[in-house]
N, C-alpha and C positions, 0 to 999 in steps of 0.2 A: 504494500500500500504506500502511496506517496505521503510525504510529511504534511501536505496540505490537501484538504478535500475541496476541489474546485466545484463551482456551481455555474449555473447559467439560466438564461431565460429566452424564450422565443419572442421575437418582435415581428412587426409586419414586414415580410420579405427579408428577414435577417435574424441574427442571433446576438445575444449579449453573453459574454463569458466573464465570470467573476473570479479573480485571483485573490491573493493574500492582501494586497494593498491597492489594487487597481482593477478596472474592468477594460475589456476590449470588445468592440462592436464591429460587426460586418453587416452591411445592408446592400441588397441588390437594387441598384438604380433601375428605373424603367428603361433606360437605354442599354442595359446589360452590364454596365460597370459595377464593380464591387467597391463600395465606399467603406473605408476603415476609419475607426476613431478609437482613442484610448482616453481614460479619465481616472484620476486617482480617487480613492475612497477617502473622504475627509470628514466623516461624522465625528463629533466631539469625543466619543468613547472608543472609536475604532483604533485598535492597536494598543489601547491602554490596558493595564492589568485588570481593571474592572470589566472591560469588554470581553475578557477571556474566562470569567467566572462561569461555572456551570449554571444553567438556567438563565443567567443574565445574557450570556453570549447569544443564545437563541433569539432573544428579543432584539439585540443589536443587529443581528443579521436580517431579521424580519423587517426592522425599521429601514435599514439601508436598501433592502430589496424593494420595498414599496416606493421609497423616494426615488431612487435611481431608475427603477424599472418603469415607473410612470413617466418620468421625464423622457426616457428613450423611446417609449411607445409613441409618445407624441411626435418626437423627432422622426421616427421611422415612418409615421403616417405622412409627415410633411415631405419626406424624400419621395414617397410614392406619388404624392400630389405634385411633385416637381415645383415646390415653392418653399421659400425660406420659413414661412410661418412666423408665429410669435413665440419667442422663448418664454417658457413658463417660469415665473419667479417662485421663490419659496412659499410665498403666501398663496399663490394660485394652486401649487401642488398640494399644499396642506389642506386647502379647501376641497379640492377634488378627492383627495384620499379620505378626508373626514366624511364627505357625503357617501363615498363608496363603502367605507367601513360601517357607517351608520345603516346603510341599506343591507349590507351583509349580515350584521348582527341581528337586525330586525327579521330578515328572511330565514336565516339559518339557525338562529338561537331563540328569539322571542316568539316567532310564529309557531314553531313546534311546541313550545311551552303552552301557548294559548290553546292550540288544538287538543293537546293531551289533557289539559285542565278541564276543558269543556266535555270531552268524550268520556273521561273517567271520573267525573264529579261524584258519581254514586258508587264508586268502587272504593272499598275501605283500604285495600292494600296499596300503599304508595308506590311500591315497586312496579306495579302495573302501569301507573302514570309515567314513570321514568322510562319504562320500556317502550311505551307508545310514543313518548316524546323522541326517543332515540330513533325509532322506526320512521317517524314522520321526517326527521332530519335527514336520514339516509335517502328516503324517497325524494325529498326536495333536491338533495345534492345530485342524485343520479338523473333526475328530470332536468336539472340545470345543464348537466354535461351533455345529455342527449339533445336538448333544445339548441344549444349554441353550436353543437357539432354539425347541425343541418345547414349552417351558413357556409358557403364556399370559402369565404375569406378566413373564417375561423378554422376550417379544415386545413387550409394552407398554413396557418400558424401552428397547428398541431403537427404538421409535417416537419416544420423547422424545429419544433420542440423535440421530436424524436431524433432528428439529426444532431441536435445539441447533446442529447443523452448518449448517442453512439460515440460522439467525439470524446466525451468525458470518460467513457468506458475505455477507449483506446489509450487515452492519456494516462489513466490510472494503471493500465496494463503495461505501460512502457512501450507501446507500439508507435511507429511514426504516424504523424497526422496527415495521412494521404487518403484519398478516396477509397482505394483498394483495401487499405488496412482498417479503415473505420467501418466499411460496409458490412463486415461480418458480425458486428456487435448488435445486440437487441436495442430496440427503441425505448424500452422501459429502463428506469434507473431507481434504485432504492432510496435515493435522496430527492426524488422528484417532488415538486410542490403538490401534485395530486396525491401522492402517497402521504405527504404531510397532512393534508386535509382529512384523509381517511383515518389517520391516527388520532387527529384532534376530535373527530366525531366519536370514535370509540372511547377515547378518554373522557369525553364529556358525559357519556352515558354513565360511566362509573362515578365521576366526580359529582354530578348533579344528583345521583341517587343517594349519596352520602348526606346531602342537605335535607332530604326527606320532604314531606309535604308541609309547607309553611304558608304564612299569609302571602297573598299575591305580590306585594311589594318586596317581601323578603325573597321570594322565588326569582323575581326579575333581577333584584340586586345581586343575588348570588351568581346568576349567569354572567352579569356584566363584570363582576369582580374576579370570577374564576377564569374568564377567557384568556387573559395574559398568562396565568399560571399554567393552564392547559396547553397553550401554545409553546411555552418554554419547555414543558415536559415532553411535548411531542417532538420538538427539535432534538432533545437529548436522546430520545428513543431511536430516532432515525439515525443520528450520528453514531450511536452505539451499534445499531444493527448493520449499518453500512460498513 
């Protein structure tokens, strides 16, 4: 295994690869050219001792991934539109991420809680409610993946996502980064963001069941407070398993 576990992200007609202290981006221009760019990671805690602590490091990586990934998704869209576009400032990125996270928490965490609370209101065993909540969360997640995969542009992004995984497999195996060497590797990877979401969903079923059946505000508050903890644990599990 390499000393550092590299990561990446699919963009619109391109990929972003994350190293220890920097990222590298390759985008396919509409005229066929491959546009390259590099950028140093410069979050306040990146590279600091605190940023390497177990549990904390997962939140640091997640934060950097969201900020940097959003910025480069917009840039990749501008490249495909063959226009300079408007560079998003930190405030705009924070607002975009805030709205996205708010929608994600509402759909994937609070909506399943509401559905489970209504459908199991007359069931005394609180475990049933938590199982229903987890099942609804899984159904929503799978439905979301199936829905977005029907869009041709998203399917194209998924293809780049698979290519990114194959490249990291080759890098970790010590193979040369050539098409022939990379082609033999699978498109799935144990540190994939989708795998991370699956682990988070499974952990949430266990964590929320420990809260038990409480007053509605307590139930909602417990979900909001436990999300960062679950995300941090999920990162550590994937890191250990990989």
